[in-house]
C-alpha positions as CSV (number, residue, x, y, z in Angstrom):
1,M,20.8,-25.2,4.5
2,N,20.3,-28.9,3.9
3,I,17.4,-29.9,1.8
4,P,14.6,-31.7,3.8
5,K,13.3,-35.0,2.5
6,V,9.9,-33.6,1.6
7,M,11.7,-31.2,-0.8
8,S,14.0,-33.8,-2.3
9,D,10.9,-36.0,-2.8
10,R,9.1,-33.3,-4.6
11,I,12.1,-32.5,-6.8
12,A,12.3,-36.2,-7.7
13,L,8.6,-36.4,-8.4
14,Y,8.6,-33.6,-10.9
15,S,12.0,-34.6,-12.3
16,E,10.5,-37.9,-13.3
17,K,7.6,-36.1,-15.1
18,L,10.2,-34.0,-16.9
19,S,12.2,-36.9,-18.1
20,K,11.4,-36.2,-21.8
21,Y,12.7,-32.6,-21.4
22,P,16.3,-33.0,-20.1
23,K,17.2,-29.2,-20.2
24,L,14.0,-28.2,-18.3
25,Q,14.6,-31.1,-15.9
26,A,18.1,-30.0,-15.1
27,M,17.0,-26.4,-14.6
28,Y,14.1,-27.4,-12.3
29,Q,16.5,-29.5,-10.2
30,K,18.8,-26.5,-9.8
31,C,16.2,-23.8,-9.4
32,Y,13.8,-25.4,-6.9
33,P,16.2,-25.6,-4.0
34,N,18.1,-22.5,-4.9
35,T,16.6,-20.2,-2.3
36,W,16.7,-22.9,0.4
37,E,20.4,-23.7,-0.2
38,T,21.8,-20.2,-0.9
39,A,19.6,-17.4,0.3
40,L,18.1,-18.4,3.7
41,E,20.0,-17.4,6.8
42,A,18.8,-18.5,10.3
43,C,18.9,-15.7,12.9
44,D,19.4,-16.0,16.6
45,D,15.8,-14.9,17.3
46,G,14.4,-17.9,15.4
47,T,13.5,-15.8,12.3
48,Y,15.0,-16.2,8.8
49,F,16.7,-13.6,6.8
50,V,16.4,-14.0,3.0
51,L,19.0,-12.6,0.8
52,T,17.6,-11.4,-2.5
53,G,20.7,-12.9,-4.1
54,D,23.8,-10.8,-5.1
55,I,22.6,-7.8,-3.1
56,P,23.2,-8.3,0.7
57,A,19.7,-7.2,1.8
58,M,16.2,-8.7,2.3
59,W,13.4,-7.2,0.3
60,L,9.9,-7.7,1.7
61,R,8.6,-8.4,-1.8
62,D,11.4,-10.6,-3.0
63,S,11.6,-12.7,0.2
64,V,8.0,-13.8,-0.1
65,A,8.3,-14.6,-3.8
66,Q,11.5,-16.5,-3.1
67,V,9.8,-19.0,-0.8
68,T,6.2,-19.1,-2.2
69,H,6.9,-22.3,-4.3
70,Y,7.6,-24.0,-0.9
71,I,4.0,-23.5,0.3
72,P,2.9,-26.9,-1.1
73,L,5.4,-28.4,1.3
74,A,4.4,-26.3,4.3
75,E,2.7,-29.1,6.2
76,A,6.2,-30.5,6.8
77,Q,7.6,-29.1,10.1
78,E,11.0,-28.2,8.6
79,V,9.4,-26.1,5.9
80,A,6.7,-24.6,8.2
81,E,9.4,-23.4,10.6
82,V,11.2,-21.6,7.8
83,I,8.1,-19.9,6.3
84,E,7.0,-18.8,9.8
85,G,10.5,-17.5,10.5
86,V,10.5,-15.5,7.2
87,L,7.1,-14.1,8.1
88,R,8.1,-13.1,11.6
89,R,11.2,-11.2,10.3
90,Q,9.0,-9.5,7.7
91,F,6.5,-8.4,10.4
92,M,9.4,-7.2,12.5
93,Y,10.7,-5.1,9.6
94,I,7.2,-3.6,8.9
95,G,7.1,-2.6,12.6
96,I,10.5,-0.8,12.2
97,D,9.6,1.1,9.1
98,P,6.5,0.3,7.0
99,Y,7.7,2.7,4.2
100,A,10.9,0.8,3.6
101,N,11.3,-1.9,1.0
102,A,14.6,-3.6,1.9
103,F,16.4,-4.3,5.2
104,N,19.6,-5.3,6.7
105,K,20.1,-8.5,8.7
106,E,21.2,-6.5,11.7
107,A,21.0,-2.8,12.7
108,N,24.4,-2.2,11.0
109,G,23.6,1.0,9.0
110,K,24.5,-0.6,5.7
111,G,22.8,0.2,2.4
112,H,21.9,3.5,0.7
113,T,23.1,5.8,3.5
114,G,23.2,8.9,1.3
115,D,19.4,8.9,0.8
116,L,17.3,11.7,2.4
117,P,16.0,11.4,5.0
118,T,18.8,9.2,6.2
119,P,17.4,5.7,6.7
120,G,17.6,4.0,10.1
121,P,20.3,1.4,10.8
122,W,18.0,-1.6,10.0
123,V,16.9,-0.1,6.6
124,W,18.9,-0.9,3.4
125,E,16.6,1.3,1.3
126,C,13.4,3.3,1.9
127,K,11.7,3.2,-1.4
128,Y,8.0,3.1,-0.6
129,E,6.2,0.5,-2.7
130,V,2.6,-0.6,-2.0
131,D,3.4,-4.2,-3.0
132,S,6.0,-4.4,-0.2
133,L,3.2,-4.6,2.3
134,C,1.0,-6.8,0.1
135,Y,3.5,-9.7,-0.2
136,P,3.8,-10.7,3.5
137,M,0.0,-10.8,3.8
138,R,-0.2,-13.0,0.7
139,L,2.3,-15.4,2.1
140,L,0.6,-15.5,5.5
141,Y,-2.8,-16.2,3.8
142,L,-1.4,-19.0,1.5
143,Y,0.4,-20.6,4.5
144,W,-2.8,-20.6,6.5
145,K,-4.8,-22.1,3.7
146,K,-2.3,-24.8,3.2
147,T,-1.6,-25.8,6.8
148,G,-4.6,-24.5,8.8
149,K,-2.1,-23.1,11.4
150,T,-3.4,-20.0,13.1
151,D,-0.9,-19.2,15.9
152,L,1.0,-16.6,13.9
153,I,-2.2,-15.0,12.7
154,K,-3.5,-14.8,16.2
155,E,-0.2,-13.4,17.5
156,K,0.7,-10.9,14.8
157,L,-2.0,-10.1,12.3
158,E,-4.0,-7.5,14.1
159,E,-0.9,-5.5,15.0
160,V,0.5,-5.6,11.4
161,A,-2.9,-5.1,9.8
162,K,-3.4,-1.8,11.7
163,I,0.0,-0.6,10.5
164,I,-0.8,-1.4,6.9
165,L,-4.3,0.1,7.1
166,E,-3.1,3.3,8.7
167,Q,-0.4,3.8,6.0
168,W,-2.6,3.0,3.0
169,I,-5.4,5.3,4.3
170,T,-2.9,8.1,4.9
171,E,-1.5,7.6,1.3
172,Q,-5.0,7.9,-0.1
173,H,-4.3,11.6,0.6
174,H,-0.6,11.7,-0.2
175,M,-0.2,15.4,-1.0
176,E,-2.1,16.5,2.1
177,K,-1.2,14.0,4.8
178,S,1.8,11.8,3.9
179,P,4.9,12.1,6.1
180,Y,6.9,10.2,3.4
181,R,9.7,11.9,1.5
182,F,12.5,10.3,-0.5
183,T,15.4,11.8,-2.3
184,R,18.5,10.2,-3.6
185,P,21.0,13.0,-4.2
186,N,23.1,12.5,-7.4
187,A,21.1,9.5,-8.5
188,R,22.6,7.8,-11.5
189,K,19.2,7.3,-13.0
190,P,16.4,9.9,-12.7
191,W,13.9,7.2,-11.7
192,S,16.0,6.2,-8.7
193,T,14.8,9.3,-6.8
194,I,11.5,11.1,-6.3
195,H,11.2,14.7,-7.5
196,N,9.1,17.6,-6.3
197,N,11.0,17.7,-2.9
198,G,10.7,14.0,-2.5
199,M,6.9,13.9,-2.8
200,G,6.5,13.0,-6.4
201,S,4.2,14.5,-9.1
202,P,0.9,15.8,-7.8
203,V,-2.0,13.5,-7.5
204,T,-5.7,13.9,-6.5
205,Y,-7.9,11.8,-4.3
206,T,-9.2,8.7,-6.2
207,G,-9.8,6.2,-3.4
208,M,-6.6,4.4,-4.4
209,T,-3.4,4.5,-2.3
210,W,-0.2,6.2,-3.4
211,S,3.0,4.4,-4.2
212,G,6.4,6.0,-4.7
213,F,8.0,3.2,-6.6
214,R,7.3,0.3,-8.8
215,P,8.2,-3.3,-7.8
216,S,11.3,-2.9,-10.0
217,D,12.4,-0.2,-7.4
218,D,12.0,2.5,-10.2
219,G,10.1,5.6,-9.3
220,C,6.5,6.0,-10.4
221,E,5.8,8.6,-13.0
222,Y,2.3,9.0,-11.6
223,G,1.4,8.0,-8.0
224,Y,-1.3,5.4,-8.5
225,L,0.3,2.2,-9.8
226,I,-2.6,0.1,-11.0
227,A,-1.0,-3.3,-10.7
228,S,-0.2,-2.6,-7.0
229,E,-3.7,-1.3,-6.4
230,M,-5.0,-4.6,-7.8
231,F,-2.7,-6.4,-5.4
232,A,-3.9,-4.3,-2.5
233,V,-7.5,-5.1,-3.3
234,V,-6.7,-8.8,-3.2
235,V,-4.7,-8.7,0.0
236,L,-7.2,-6.6,1.9
237,G,-9.7,-9.4,1.2
238,Y,-7.2,-11.9,2.6
239,M,-6.7,-9.7,5.7
240,A,-10.4,-9.3,6.3
241,E,-11.0,-13.1,6.0
242,M,-8.2,-13.9,8.4
243,L,-9.3,-11.2,10.9
244,K,-12.8,-12.4,10.9
245,E,-12.3,-16.2,10.9
246,V,-9.2,-16.5,13.0
247,C,-9.0,-13.3,15.2
248,G,-12.7,-12.7,15.5
249,N,-12.1,-9.0,14.9
250,E,-15.1,-7.8,12.9
251,E,-14.3,-4.1,13.3
252,L,-10.8,-4.4,11.8
253,A,-12.0,-6.7,9.1
254,D,-14.7,-4.2,8.1
255,R,-12.1,-1.5,7.9
256,C,-10.1,-3.7,5.4
257,L,-13.2,-4.3,3.3
258,K,-14.1,-0.6,3.3
259,L,-10.6,0.4,2.0
260,R,-10.7,-2.5,-0.4
261,A,-13.9,-1.2,-1.9
262,E,-12.5,2.4,-2.2
263,I,-9.3,1.3,-3.9
264,D,-11.2,-1.0,-6.3
265,E,-13.7,1.8,-7.2
266,G,-10.7,3.9,-7.9
267,I,-9.3,1.3,-10.3
268,Q,-12.6,1.1,-12.1
269,K,-12.9,4.9,-12.4
270,F,-9.3,6.0,-13.1
271,G,-7.4,2.8,-14.0
272,M,-8.8,2.1,-17.5
273,I,-9.0,3.9,-20.8
274,E,-10.6,3.2,-24.2
275,H,-7.7,2.5,-26.6
276,E,-8.4,3.1,-30.3
277,K,-6.6,-0.2,-31.2
278,Y,-7.1,-2.5,-28.3
279,G,-10.4,-1.4,-26.7
280,Q,-10.7,-1.0,-23.0
281,I,-7.3,-1.6,-21.3
282,Y,-5.7,-0.9,-17.9
283,V,-3.2,1.9,-17.7
284,C,0.1,1.4,-15.8
285,E,-0.1,4.5,-13.7
286,T,-2.4,7.5,-13.3
287,D,-2.6,10.7,-11.1
288,G,-6.4,10.9,-11.1
289,M,-6.2,14.2,-13.0
290,G,-6.3,12.8,-16.5
291,N,-2.6,11.9,-16.9
292,Y,-1.5,8.2,-17.3
293,N,1.1,6.0,-19.0
294,L,0.7,2.9,-21.0
295,L,3.3,0.2,-20.2
296,D,4.0,-2.4,-17.6
297,D,6.6,-3.2,-15.1
298,A,8.5,-6.5,-15.8
299,N,8.5,-7.2,-12.1
300,I,5.5,-8.5,-10.2
301,P,2.9,-7.2,-9.5
302,S,2.3,-6.2,-13.1
303,L,-0.7,-5.7,-15.2
304,L,0.3,-9.0,-16.9
305,S,0.2,-10.7,-13.5
306,A,-3.3,-9.7,-12.6
307,P,-4.7,-13.2,-12.8
308,Y,-1.7,-14.7,-10.9
309,I,-2.1,-12.3,-8.0
310,G,-5.8,-13.1,-7.9
311,Y,-7.4,-9.9,-9.0
312,I,-9.1,-10.9,-12.2
313,D,-9.8,-14.0,-14.3
314,S,-7.5,-14.4,-17.3
315,A,-10.6,-14.6,-19.6
316,N,-11.7,-11.1,-18.6
317,Q,-12.0,-9.0,-21.8
318,T,-10.3,-5.9,-20.4
319,Y,-7.4,-8.1,-19.2
320,Q,-7.1,-9.8,-22.6
321,N,-7.1,-6.4,-24.3
322,T,-4.4,-5.2,-22.0
323,R,-2.4,-8.4,-22.5
324,R,-2.5,-7.9,-26.3
325,F,-1.2,-4.4,-25.9
326,L,1.5,-5.4,-23.4
327,L,2.8,-8.1,-25.7
328,S,3.0,-5.9,-28.7
329,K,5.4,-3.2,-30.0
330,D,3.0,-0.6,-28.8
331,N,4.3,-1.3,-25.3
332,P,7.5,0.8,-25.2
333,Y,9.2,-2.0,-23.1
334,Y,8.3,-4.9,-25.4
335,F,11.4,-6.2,-27.2
336,E,11.9,-8.9,-29.9
337,G,15.2,-10.5,-31.0
338,K,16.9,-13.7,-32.1
339,Y,16.5,-15.6,-28.8
340,A,13.5,-14.1,-27.1
341,K,10.5,-11.7,-27.3
342,G,8.8,-10.3,-24.2
343,I,8.6,-7.5,-21.7
344,G,11.6,-5.6,-20.3
345,S,12.0,-2.5,-18.1
346,R,13.7,0.8,-18.0
347,H,15.4,-0.7,-14.9
348,T,17.6,-2.7,-17.2
349,P,19.3,-1.8,-20.5
350,D,17.5,-1.4,-23.8
351,Q,16.5,-4.6,-25.6
352,Y,16.7,-6.6,-22.3
353,V,13.7,-9.0,-21.6
354,W,13.1,-10.2,-18.1
355,H,12.9,-13.9,-17.3
356,M,10.3,-13.1,-14.7
357,A,8.0,-11.5,-17.3
358,L,8.4,-14.5,-19.6
359,V,7.4,-16.8,-16.7
360,M,4.5,-14.6,-15.8
361,Q,3.3,-14.5,-19.5
362,G,3.3,-18.3,-19.4
363,M,1.6,-18.6,-16.0
364,T,-1.3,-16.3,-17.1
365,S,-1.8,-17.8,-20.5
366,D,-4.7,-20.1,-21.4
367,D,-2.9,-21.3,-24.5
368,K,-0.9,-24.5,-24.2
369,E,1.2,-23.7,-27.3
370,E,2.1,-20.3,-25.9
371,K,3.2,-22.0,-22.6
372,R,5.3,-24.6,-24.5
373,A,7.0,-21.8,-26.5
374,L,7.8,-19.9,-23.4
375,L,9.3,-23.0,-21.7
376,E,11.5,-23.4,-24.7
377,M,12.5,-19.8,-24.6
378,L,13.4,-20.0,-20.9
379,A,15.5,-23.1,-21.5
380,A,17.3,-21.4,-24.4
381,T,18.2,-18.2,-22.5
382,D,19.7,-19.4,-19.2
383,A,23.2,-18.6,-20.6
384,D,24.2,-22.2,-19.9
385,T,24.0,-21.6,-16.1
386,G,20.9,-23.7,-15.3
387,Y,19.4,-20.6,-13.6
388,L,17.3,-17.6,-14.7
389,H,18.4,-14.0,-14.3
390,E,16.9,-10.6,-14.1
391,G,17.1,-9.2,-17.7
392,F,19.0,-10.5,-20.7
393,H,19.6,-9.2,-24.3
394,V,17.1,-10.6,-26.8
395,D,19.9,-11.3,-29.3
396,N,22.4,-12.6,-26.8
397,P,21.2,-14.2,-23.5
398,W,24.9,-14.4,-22.3
399,E,24.5,-10.7,-21.7
400,Y,22.4,-10.5,-18.6
401,T,21.9,-8.7,-15.3
402,R,21.9,-10.3,-11.8
403,E,24.2,-13.3,-11.6
404,W,22.4,-14.6,-8.5
405,F,18.7,-13.7,-8.2
406,T,16.7,-16.5,-6.7
407,W,13.2,-15.0,-7.3
408,P,12.9,-15.9,-11.0
409,N,14.2,-19.4,-10.2
410,S,11.4,-19.9,-7.7
411,L,8.8,-18.5,-10.1
412,F,10.1,-20.7,-12.9
413,C,9.5,-23.8,-10.7
414,E,5.9,-22.7,-10.1
415,F,5.5,-22.4,-13.9
416,V,7.1,-25.8,-14.6
417,E,4.9,-27.5,-12.1
418,Q,1.8,-25.7,-13.5
419,C,2.7,-27.0,-17.0
420,V,3.1,-30.5,-15.8
421,E,-0.2,-30.5,-13.9
422,E,-2.1,-29.0,-16.9
423,G,-0.6,-31.5,-19.3
424,V,1.3,-28.8,-21.3
425,I,4.4,-31.0,-21.2
């Protein structure tokens, strides 16, 4: 798609401010329009399909993150039409299957057809992730706050909110009430499927809502993924605000706030431990029965991203303790090497750090020196492509995954603009 003037003007504005940093300037100029130029596909129904990149499907999560850096331009009609078109397609998909995470452009039956139960023709993959339902609500809220436009909220929010509420309430009682099952026969990696007859390891009621998979699309070890619970708390607040102020639906808004309180109480009761070295920290996952793991997903939402998603202030002591743990070798997915140090994932090979995690480390830091160091690290690890990737080897950034993955490019532009506005560079 052709770049609208408002976008080229913004690229020119920040490019001027980056004139002393030619590598960052060149990367920003390539990354900012990357989603717009390569991943957006207009559909006959007026909606927009968003390719995640080198996989021919649209993820609910990724497609929001791929266009979020365009929100500052949303008052321009050309941009508003695209964001509304993305949202309408996301809402259509949620109506088709709210447990699915990724979808086809058409009902063509493509994707992981060997999964059980067999996914419908619209569904590329049916890995249930709480954050998949959080992201479209976040985009809708940010769009409303930027533009003041309410037509889409009035038309679609109540319908979609009811679907989300019903599912999250059901999944508060996963073992007893959930209809969801997922099995990938002959999965190449054990975390690409869900064990225990597709239900996952047992969990007990905590007030939180169960998630089958992490935002990396890797299966959860324990069913309550704390970063996604945090995101749900934030988004339920967004939904309640829109339902009250725009739709005038006090009853549905109150249901959102009730569930929000229950999930947050669960986080407070079950989502933290006292660590002998770091003090009180958040766990990654728990089952509510005393089992938990200590790590983080390199994708977003993550524990590291808690201030970015709006759950907690970065100065909060529990967050700072958690951050120190995550950015240490006590985190099993923290890697250090010649070119980089940061958080990786079991989703990618050993010693691979994720660009997305480096960007998020920078965006949630209150230290200008740390931000500058991370900008330098990002500029040094693009493998001379001008773009960011998924994961890359800490000793050799020319070994990387995902040739075309526009989400980290979009997030990188948010970080660069943040650094410019804060006087970091």
